[in-house]
PDB file of N, CA, C and O in Angstrom:
ATOM      1  N   UNK A   1     113.494  92.223  88.381  1.00  0.00           N
ATOM      2  CA  UNK A   1     113.341  93.963  89.400  1.00  0.00           C
ATOM      3  C   UNK A   1     111.941  93.882  89.565  1.00  0.00           C
ATOM      4  O   UNK A   1     111.420  93.557  88.498  1.00  0.00           O
ATOM      5  N   UNK A   2     111.052  94.062  90.554  1.00  0.00           N
ATOM      6  CA  UNK A   2     110.319  94.000  90.991  1.00  0.00           C
ATOM      7  C   UNK A   2     109.800  95.585  91.082  1.00  0.00           C
ATOM      8  O   UNK A   2     110.166  96.265  92.040  1.00  0.00           O
ATOM      9  N   UNK A   3     109.007  96.102  90.137  1.00  0.00           N
ATOM     10  CA  UNK A   3     108.338  97.798  90.640  1.00  0.00           C
ATOM     11  C   UNK A   3     106.936  97.196  91.070  1.00  0.00           C
ATOM     12  O   UNK A   3     106.169  96.386  90.551  1.00  0.00           O
ATOM     13  N   UNK A   4     106.927  98.210  92.669  1.00  0.00           N
ATOM     14  CA  UNK A   4     105.654  98.259  92.797  1.00  0.00           C
ATOM     15  C   UNK A   4     105.142 100.376  92.921  1.00  0.00           C
ATOM     16  O   UNK A   4     105.847 101.382  92.835  1.00  0.00           O
ATOM     17  N   UNK A   5     103.255 100.130  93.203  1.00  0.00           N
ATOM     18  CA  UNK A   5     103.450 101.198  92.749  1.00  0.00           C
ATOM     19  C   UNK A   5     103.639 102.003  94.330  1.00  0.00           C
ATOM     20  O   UNK A   5     103.631 101.376  95.389  1.00  0.00           O
ATOM     21  N   UNK A   6     103.794 103.389  94.235  1.00  0.00           N
ATOM     22  CA  UNK A   6     104.655 103.761  95.320  1.00  0.00           C
ATOM     23  C   UNK A   6     102.645 104.677  96.333  1.00  0.00           C
ATOM     24  O   UNK A   6     102.470 104.851  97.539  1.00  0.00           O
ATOM     25  N   UNK A   7     101.686 104.978  95.221  1.00  0.00           N
ATOM     26  CA  UNK A   7     100.503 105.138  95.682  1.00  0.00           C
ATOM     27  C   UNK A   7      99.643 104.670  94.610  1.00  0.00           C
ATOM     28  O   UNK A   7      99.829 104.791  93.399  1.00  0.00           O
ATOM     29  N   UNK A   8      98.806 104.191  95.138  1.00  0.00           N
ATOM     30  CA  UNK A   8      98.164 103.094  95.270  1.00  0.00           C
ATOM     31  C   UNK A   8      96.701 103.678  94.893  1.00  0.00           C
ATOM     32  O   UNK A   8      96.424 104.802  95.314  1.00  0.00           O
ATOM     33  N   UNK A   9      95.597 102.852  93.995  1.00  0.00           N
ATOM     34  CA  UNK A   9      93.938 103.847  93.891  1.00  0.00           C
ATOM     35  C   UNK A   9      93.107 103.761  94.578  1.00  0.00           C
ATOM     36  O   UNK A   9      93.067 102.593  94.963  1.00  0.00           O
ATOM     37  N   UNK A  10      92.028 104.573  95.192  1.00  0.00           N
ATOM     38  CA  UNK A  10      90.714 104.354  96.053  1.00  0.00           C
ATOM     39  C   UNK A  10      89.878 103.516  95.205  1.00  0.00           C
ATOM     40  O   UNK A  10      89.678 103.851  94.037  1.00  0.00           O
ATOM     41  N   UNK A  11      89.166 102.025  95.889  1.00  0.00           N
ATOM     42  CA  UNK A  11      87.950 101.818  95.364  1.00  0.00           C
ATOM     43  C   UNK A  11      87.133 101.995  96.152  1.00  0.00           C
ATOM     44  O   UNK A  11      87.013 101.327  97.179  1.00  0.00           O
ATOM     45  N   UNK A  12      86.143 103.295  95.683  1.00  0.00           N
ATOM     46  CA  UNK A  12      85.133 103.377  96.730  1.00  0.00           C
ATOM     47  C   UNK A  12      84.313 102.706  97.126  1.00  0.00           C
ATOM     48  O   UNK A  12      83.946 102.700  98.301  1.00  0.00           O
ATOM     49  N   UNK A  13      83.808 101.930  96.134  1.00  0.00           N
ATOM     50  CA  UNK A  13      82.722 100.880  96.065  1.00  0.00           C
ATOM     51  C   UNK A  13      83.187  99.599  97.786  1.00  0.00           C
ATOM     52  O   UNK A  13      82.728  99.076  98.801  1.00  0.00           O
ATOM     53  N   UNK A  14      84.366  99.775  96.951  1.00  0.00           N
ATOM     54  CA  UNK A  14      85.345  98.409  98.037  1.00  0.00           C
ATOM     55  C   UNK A  14      85.879  99.098  99.435  1.00  0.00           C
ATOM     56  O   UNK A  14      86.211  98.458 100.433  1.00  0.00           O
ATOM     57  N   UNK A  15      85.890 100.238  99.332  1.00  0.00           N
ATOM     58  CA  UNK A  15      86.298 100.512 100.673  1.00  0.00           C
ATOM     59  C   UNK A  15      87.878 100.743 100.956  1.00  0.00           C
ATOM     60  O   UNK A  15      88.402 101.281 101.931  1.00  0.00           O
ATOM     61  N   UNK A  16      88.558 100.092  99.644  1.00  0.00           N
ATOM     62  CA  UNK A  16      90.470  99.759  99.966  1.00  0.00           C
ATOM     63  C   UNK A  16      91.062 100.654  99.017  1.00  0.00           C
ATOM     64  O   UNK A  16      90.356 101.278  98.224  1.00  0.00           O
ATOM     65  N   UNK A  17      92.151 100.747  99.039  1.00  0.00           N
ATOM     66  CA  UNK A  17      93.021 101.022  98.187  1.00  0.00           C
ATOM     67  C   UNK A  17      93.699 100.170  97.058  1.00  0.00           C
ATOM     68  O   UNK A  17      93.968  99.028  97.429  1.00  0.00           O
ATOM     69  N   UNK A  18      93.946 100.388  96.111  1.00  0.00           N
ATOM     70  CA  UNK A  18      94.847  99.173  95.435  1.00  0.00           C
ATOM     71  C   UNK A  18      95.709  99.107  95.042  1.00  0.00           C
ATOM     72  O   UNK A  18      95.829  99.892  94.101  1.00  0.00           O
ATOM     73  N   UNK A  19      97.007  98.217  95.336  1.00  0.00           N
ATOM     74  CA  UNK A  19      98.131  99.154  94.922  1.00  0.00           C
ATOM     75  C   UNK A  19      98.466  97.735  94.011  1.00  0.00           C
ATOM     76  O   UNK A  19      97.694  96.777  94.049  1.00  0.00           O
ATOM     77  N   UNK A  20      99.718  97.731  93.191  1.00  0.00           N
ATOM     78  CA  UNK A  20     100.501  96.447  92.333  1.00  0.00           C
ATOM     79  C   UNK A  20     101.838  96.711  92.389  1.00  0.00           C
ATOM     80  O   UNK A  20     102.584  97.662  92.624  1.00  0.00           O
ATOM     81  N   UNK A  21     101.914  95.149  91.991  1.00  0.00           N
ATOM     82  CA  UNK A  21     103.554  94.992  91.815  1.00  0.00           C
ATOM     83  C   UNK A  21     103.329  93.789  91.249  1.00  0.00           C
ATOM     84  O   UNK A  21     102.759  92.706  91.375  1.00  0.00           O
ATOM     85  N   UNK A  22     104.543  94.945  90.073  1.00  0.00           N
ATOM     86  CA  UNK A  22     105.305  93.607  88.913  1.00  0.00           C
ATOM     87  C   UNK A  22     106.632  93.540  88.446  1.00  0.00           C
ATOM     88  O   UNK A  22     107.419  94.475  88.596  1.00  0.00           O
ATOM     89  N   UNK A  23     106.881  92.623  87.961  1.00  0.00           N
ATOM     90  CA  UNK A  23     108.058  92.512  87.305  1.00  0.00           C
ATOM     91  C   UNK A  23     108.781  93.396  85.870  1.00  0.00           C
ATOM     92  O   UNK A  23     109.920  93.431  85.405  1.00  0.00           O
ATOM     93  N   UNK A  24     107.468  94.049  85.490  1.00  0.00           N
ATOM     94  CA  UNK A  24     107.322  94.814  83.890  1.00  0.00           C
ATOM     95  C   UNK A  24     107.655  94.133  83.316  1.00  0.00           C
ATOM     96  O   UNK A  24     108.357  94.666  82.457  1.00  0.00           O
ATOM     97  N   UNK A  25     107.579  92.497  83.127  1.00  0.00           N
ATOM     98  CA  UNK A  25     108.373  91.387  81.993  1.00  0.00           C
ATOM     99  C   UNK A  25     107.086  90.946  80.545  1.00  0.00           C
ATOM    100  O   UNK A  25     106.804  89.748  80.561  1.00  0.00           O
ATOM    101  N   UNK A  26     106.599  91.500  79.777  1.00  0.00           N
ATOM    102  CA  UNK A  26     105.693  91.104  78.513  1.00  0.00           C
ATOM    103  C   UNK A  26     105.433  89.505  78.438  1.00  0.00           C
ATOM    104  O   UNK A  26     106.405  88.913  77.968  1.00  0.00           O
ATOM    105  N   UNK A  27     104.720  88.960  78.670  1.00  0.00           N
ATOM    106  CA  UNK A  27     104.725  87.466  78.279  1.00  0.00           C
ATOM    107  C   UNK A  27     103.782  87.737  77.448  1.00  0.00           C
ATOM    108  O   UNK A  27     103.054  88.723  77.337  1.00  0.00           O
ATOM    109  N   UNK A  28     103.879  86.517  76.720  1.00  0.00           N
ATOM    110  CA  UNK A  28     102.696  85.717  75.717  1.00  0.00           C
ATOM    111  C   UNK A  28     103.014  84.555  75.615  1.00  0.00           C
ATOM    112  O   UNK A  28     104.132  84.048  75.705  1.00  0.00           O
ATOM    113  N   UNK A  29     101.534  83.862  75.324  1.00  0.00           N
ATOM    114  CA  UNK A  29     100.745  82.583  76.039  1.00  0.00           C
ATOM    115  C   UNK A  29     100.759  81.847  74.582  1.00  0.00           C
ATOM    116  O   UNK A  29     100.876  80.647  74.330  1.00  0.00           O
ATOM    117  N   UNK A  30     100.610  82.907  73.747  1.00  0.00           N
ATOM    118  CA  UNK A  30     100.160  82.102  72.335  1.00  0.00           C
ATOM    119  C   UNK A  30      98.473  82.663  71.671  1.00  0.00           C
ATOM    120  O   UNK A  30      98.023  82.439  70.547  1.00  0.00           O
ATOM    121  N   UNK A  31      97.975  83.248  72.535  1.00  0.00           N
ATOM    122  CA  UNK A  31      97.380  84.225  72.199  1.00  0.00           C
ATOM    123  C   UNK A  31      96.520  85.715  73.065  1.00  0.00           C
ATOM    124  O   UNK A  31      95.622  86.512  72.796  1.00  0.00           O
ATOM    125  N   UNK A  32      97.387  85.454  74.113  1.00  0.00           N
ATOM    126  CA  UNK A  32      97.367  86.846  75.112  1.00  0.00           C
ATOM    127  C   UNK A  32      98.608  87.175  75.460  1.00  0.00           C
ATOM    128  O   UNK A  32      99.270  86.406  76.157  1.00  0.00           O
ATOM    129  N   UNK A  33      99.123  88.411  75.010  1.00  0.00           N
ATOM    130  CA  UNK A  33     100.377  89.391  75.541  1.00  0.00           C
ATOM    131  C   UNK A  33      99.793  90.087  77.090  1.00  0.00           C
ATOM    132  O   UNK A  33      98.829  90.837  77.239  1.00  0.00           O
ATOM    133  N   UNK A  34     100.412  89.735  77.777  1.00  0.00           N
ATOM    134  CA  UNK A  34      99.895  90.111  79.397  1.00  0.00           C
ATOM    135  C   UNK A  34     101.397  90.843  80.222  1.00  0.00           C
ATOM    136  O   UNK A  34     102.450  91.037  79.616  1.00  0.00           O
ATOM    137  N   UNK A  35     101.183  91.160  81.668  1.00  0.00           N
ATOM    138  CA  UNK A  35     102.336  91.253  82.246  1.00  0.00           C
ATOM    139  C   UNK A  35     101.222  91.184  83.601  1.00  0.00           C
ATOM    140  O   UNK A  35     100.196  91.783  83.926  1.00  0.00           O
ATOM    141  N   UNK A  36     102.158  89.982  84.222  1.00  0.00           N
ATOM    142  CA  UNK A  36     101.761  89.472  85.754  1.00  0.00           C
ATOM    143  C   UNK A  36     101.914  90.395  86.901  1.00  0.00           C
ATOM    144  O   UNK A  36     102.778  91.272  86.902  1.00  0.00           O
ATOM    145  N   UNK A  37     101.321  90.263  87.599  1.00  0.00           N
ATOM    146  CA  UNK A  37     101.125  91.738  88.728  1.00  0.00           C
ATOM    147  C   UNK A  37     100.469  90.958  89.884  1.00  0.00           C
ATOM    148  O   UNK A  37      99.528  90.170  89.979  1.00  0.00           O
ATOM    149  N   UNK A  38     101.315  91.481  90.675  1.00  0.00           N
ATOM    150  CA  UNK A  38     100.219  90.912  92.002  1.00  0.00           C
ATOM    151  C   UNK A  38      99.555  92.153  93.173  1.00  0.00           C
ATOM    152  O   UNK A  38     100.070  92.988  93.918  1.00  0.00           O
ATOM    153  N   UNK A  39      98.226  91.753  92.864  1.00  0.00           N
ATOM    154  CA  UNK A  39      97.545  93.029  93.389  1.00  0.00           C
ATOM    155  C   UNK A  39      97.324  93.233  94.702  1.00  0.00           C
ATOM    156  O   UNK A  39      97.242  92.123  95.229  1.00  0.00           O
ATOM    157  N   UNK A  40      97.175  94.172  95.571  1.00  0.00           N
ATOM    158  CA  UNK A  40      97.160  94.167  97.240  1.00  0.00           C
ATOM    159  C   UNK A  40      95.492  95.303  97.473  1.00  0.00           C
ATOM    160  O   UNK A  40      95.397  96.402  96.926  1.00  0.00           O
ATOM    161  N   UNK A  41      94.792  94.927  98.034  1.00  0.00           N
ATOM    162  CA  UNK A  41      93.931  95.670  98.416  1.00  0.00           C
ATOM    163  C   UNK A  41      94.473  96.173 100.345  1.00  0.00           C
ATOM    164  O   UNK A  41      94.289  95.494 101.355  1.00  0.00           O
ATOM    165  N   UNK A  42      95.003  97.266 100.258  1.00  0.00           N
ATOM    166  CA  UNK A  42      95.296  98.023 101.975  1.00  0.00           C
ATOM    167  C   UNK A  42      95.793  97.085 102.185  1.00  0.00           C
ATOM    168  O   UNK A  42      95.425  96.457 103.178  1.00  0.00           O
ATOM    169  N   UNK A  43      97.101  96.442 101.151  1.00  0.00           N
ATOM    170  CA  UNK A  43      98.199  95.643 101.791  1.00  0.00           C
ATOM    171  C   UNK A  43      98.341  94.490 102.061  1.00  0.00           C
ATOM    172  O   UNK A  43      99.341  93.895 102.465  1.00  0.00           O
ATOM    173  N   UNK A  44      96.846  93.966 101.736  1.00  0.00           N
ATOM    174  CA  UNK A  44      97.023  92.505 101.598  1.00  0.00           C
ATOM    175  C   UNK A  44      96.698  91.976 100.434  1.00  0.00           C
ATOM    176  O   UNK A  44      95.632  92.237  99.877  1.00  0.00           O
ATOM    177  N   UNK A  45      97.968  90.834  99.745  1.00  0.00           N
ATOM    178  CA  UNK A  45      97.409  90.229  98.292  1.00  0.00           C
ATOM    179  C   UNK A  45      96.491  89.753  98.178  1.00  0.00           C
ATOM    180  O   UNK A  45      96.271  88.780  98.899  1.00  0.00           O
ATOM    181  N   UNK A  46      95.296  90.265  97.046  1.00  0.00           N
ATOM    182  CA  UNK A  46      94.265  89.244  97.157  1.00  0.00           C
ATOM    183  C   UNK A  46      94.697  88.976  95.451  1.00  0.00           C
ATOM    184  O   UNK A  46      93.815  88.523  94.722  1.00  0.00           O
ATOM    185  N   UNK A  47      95.680  89.189  95.031  1.00  0.00           N
ATOM    186  CA  UNK A  47      95.723  88.268  93.306  1.00  0.00           C
ATOM    187  C   UNK A  47      97.256  88.087  93.057  1.00  0.00           C
ATOM    188  O   UNK A  47      97.955  89.099  93.070  1.00  0.00           O
ATOM    189  N   UNK A  48      97.766  86.991  92.856  1.00  0.00           N
ATOM    190  CA  UNK A  48      99.264  86.488  92.652  1.00  0.00           C
ATOM    191  C   UNK A  48      99.282  86.168  91.024  1.00  0.00           C
ATOM    192  O   UNK A  48      98.457  85.526  90.374  1.00  0.00           O
ATOM    193  N   UNK A  49     100.231  86.682  90.677  1.00  0.00           N
ATOM    194  CA  UNK A  49     100.006  86.807  88.925  1.00  0.00           C
ATOM    195  C   UNK A  49      99.233  86.769  88.287  1.00  0.00           C
ATOM    196  O   UNK A  49      99.266  86.211  87.190  1.00  0.00           O
ATOM    197  N   UNK A  50      98.202  87.403  88.811  1.00  0.00           N
ATOM    198  CA  UNK A  50      97.254  88.362  87.915  1.00  0.00           C
ATOM    199  C   UNK A  50      98.208  89.112  86.452  1.00  0.00           C
ATOM    200  O   UNK A  50      99.207  89.809  86.275  1.00  0.00           O
ATOM    201  N   UNK A  51      96.953  88.312  85.505  1.00  0.00           N
ATOM    202  CA  UNK A  51      97.582  88.370  83.746  1.00  0.00           C
ATOM    203  C   UNK A  51      96.676  89.926  83.701  1.00  0.00           C
ATOM    204  O   UNK A  51      95.453  89.792  83.646  1.00  0.00           O
ATOM    205  N   UNK A  52      97.208  91.325  83.722  1.00  0.00           N
ATOM    206  CA  UNK A  52      96.925  92.229  82.793  1.00  0.00           C
ATOM    207  C   UNK A  52      97.241  91.814  81.521  1.00  0.00           C
ATOM    208  O   UNK A  52      98.267  91.193  81.243  1.00  0.00           O
ATOM    209  N   UNK A  53      96.015  92.283  80.405  1.00  0.00           N
ATOM    210  CA  UNK A  53      96.453  92.809  79.357  1.00  0.00           C
ATOM    211  C   UNK A  53      96.729  93.860  79.099  1.00  0.00           C
ATOM    212  O   UNK A  53      96.279  94.913  79.549  1.00  0.00           O
ATOM    213  N   UNK A  54      97.916  93.575  77.935  1.00  0.00           N
ATOM    214  CA  UNK A  54      98.263  94.629  77.164  1.00  0.00           C
ATOM    215  C   UNK A  54      97.591  95.143  75.787  1.00  0.00           C
ATOM    216  O   UNK A  54      97.406  94.513  74.746  1.00  0.00           O
ATOM    217  N   UNK A  55      97.275  96.514  76.112  1.00  0.00           N
ATOM    218  CA  UNK A  55      96.217  97.257  74.811  1.00  0.00           C
ATOM    219  C   UNK A  55      96.668  96.939  73.941  1.00  0.00           C
ATOM    220  O   UNK A  55      97.780  96.414  73.910  1.00  0.00           O
ATOM    221  N   UNK A  56      95.911  97.167  72.906  1.00  0.00           N
ATOM    222  CA  UNK A  56      95.779  96.663  71.355  1.00  0.00           C
ATOM    223  C   UNK A  56      96.757  97.507  71.115  1.00  0.00           C
ATOM    224  O   UNK A  56      97.843  97.066  70.741  1.00  0.00           O
ATOM    225  N   UNK A  57      96.489  99.276  71.337  1.00  0.00           N
ATOM    226  CA  UNK A  57      97.685 100.080  70.545  1.00  0.00           C
ATOM    227  C   UNK A  57      99.027  99.515  71.370  1.00  0.00           C
ATOM    228  O   UNK A  57     100.036  99.506  70.665  1.00  0.00           O
ATOM    229  N   UNK A  58      99.189  99.108  72.553  1.00  0.00           N
ATOM    230  CA  UNK A  58     100.542  98.976  73.027  1.00  0.00           C
ATOM    231  C   UNK A  58     100.966  97.853  71.486  1.00  0.00           C
ATOM    232  O   UNK A  58     101.284  98.265  70.371  1.00  0.00           O
ATOM    233  N   UNK A  59     100.838  96.499  71.899  1.00  0.00           N
ATOM    234  CA  UNK A  59     100.977  95.301  71.173  1.00  0.00           C
ATOM    235  C   UNK A  59     101.327  95.538  70.001  1.00  0.00           C
ATOM    236  O   UNK A  59     102.432  95.241  69.548  1.00  0.00           O
ATOM    237  N   UNK A  60      99.938  96.404  69.044  1.00  0.00           N
ATOM    238  CA  UNK A  60     100.361  96.793  68.093  1.00  0.00           C
ATOM    239  C   UNK A  60     101.591  97.952  67.846  1.00  0.00           C
ATOM    240  O   UNK A  60     101.672  98.223  66.648  1.00  0.00           O
ATOM    241  N   UNK A  61     102.620  98.742  68.738  1.00  0.00           N
ATOM    242  CA  UNK A  61     103.953  99.360  68.699  1.00  0.00           C
ATOM    243  C   UNK A  61     104.756  98.402  68.943  1.00  0.00           C
ATOM    244  O   UNK A  61     105.708  98.377  68.163  1.00  0.00           O
ATOM    245  N   UNK A  62     104.743  97.336  69.981  1.00  0.00           N
ATOM    246  CA  UNK A  62     105.212  96.678  70.072  1.00  0.00           C
ATOM    247  C   UNK A  62     105.833  96.085  68.759  1.00  0.00           C
ATOM    248  O   UNK A  62     106.991  95.930  68.370  1.00  0.00           O
ATOM    249  N   UNK A  63     104.325  95.758  68.121  1.00  0.00           N
ATOM    250  CA  UNK A  63     105.135  94.883  66.747  1.00  0.00           C
ATOM    251  C   UNK A  63     105.430  95.468  65.469  1.00  0.00           C
ATOM    252  O   UNK A  63     105.681  94.876  64.420  1.00  0.00           O
ATOM    253  N   UNK A  64     105.340  97.259  65.783  1.00  0.00           N
ATOM    254  CA  UNK A  64     105.873  97.370  64.689  1.00  0.00           C
ATOM    255  C   UNK A  64     107.332  97.730  64.810  1.00  0.00           C
ATOM    256  O   UNK A  64     107.902  97.985  63.749  1.00  0.00           O
ATOM    257  N   UNK A  65     108.228  97.812  66.239  1.00  0.00           N
ATOM    258  CA  UNK A  65     108.995  97.940  66.670  1.00  0.00           C
ATOM    259  C   UNK A  65     109.972  96.836  66.435  1.00  0.00           C
ATOM    260  O   UNK A  65     111.101  96.861  65.944  1.00  0.00           O
ATOM    261  N   UNK A  66     109.258  95.876  66.904  1.00  0.00           N
ATOM    262  CA  UNK A  66     110.136  93.958  66.510  1.00  0.00           C
ATOM    263  C   UNK A  66     110.235  93.893  64.758  1.00  0.00           C
ATOM    264  O   UNK A  66     111.184  93.240  64.321  1.00  0.00           O
ATOM    265  N   UNK A  67     109.151  94.641  63.586  1.00  0.00           N
ATOM    266  CA  UNK A  67     109.275  94.618  62.677  1.00  0.00           C
ATOM    267  C   UNK A  67     110.107  95.455  62.033  1.00  0.00           C
ATOM    268  O   UNK A  67     110.083  95.458  60.802  1.00  0.00           O
ATOM    269  N   UNK A  68     110.859  96.189  62.634  1.00  0.00           N
ATOM    270  CA  UNK A  68     111.888  97.757  62.079  1.00  0.00           C
ATOM    271  C   UNK A  68     113.178  96.364  62.627  1.00  0.00           C
ATOM    272  O   UNK A  68     114.293  96.263  62.115  1.00  0.00           O
ATOM    273  N   UNK A  69     112.801  95.718  63.408  1.00  0.00           N
ATOM    274  CA  UNK A  69     114.481  95.019  63.986  1.00  0.00           C
ATOM    275  C   UNK A  69     114.615  94.126  62.763  1.00  0.00           C
ATOM    276  O   UNK A  69     115.732  94.171  62.247  1.00  0.00           O
ATOM    277  N   UNK A  70     113.568  93.180  62.079  1.00  0.00           N
ATOM    278  CA  UNK A  70     113.936  92.565  61.193  1.00  0.00           C
ATOM    279  C   UNK A  70     113.997  92.571  60.417  1.00  0.00           C
ATOM    280  O   UNK A  70     114.504  91.614  59.831  1.00  0.00           O
TER     281      UNK A  70
END
């Protein structure tokens, strides 16, 4: 299921409103934990399957949750 932000954020330097669409699935490529997102500027796609890295704090929290399950 894809989720899309209802409100974007203005990037004044570029004069665009940026919105993102994501399936919210965490992925691991062997080195990086990330979520794929489609990025739009003023409603037009500018990046497909952009890899947005998960922050270190979130990755550590996920690791702790997985460690509890084992």
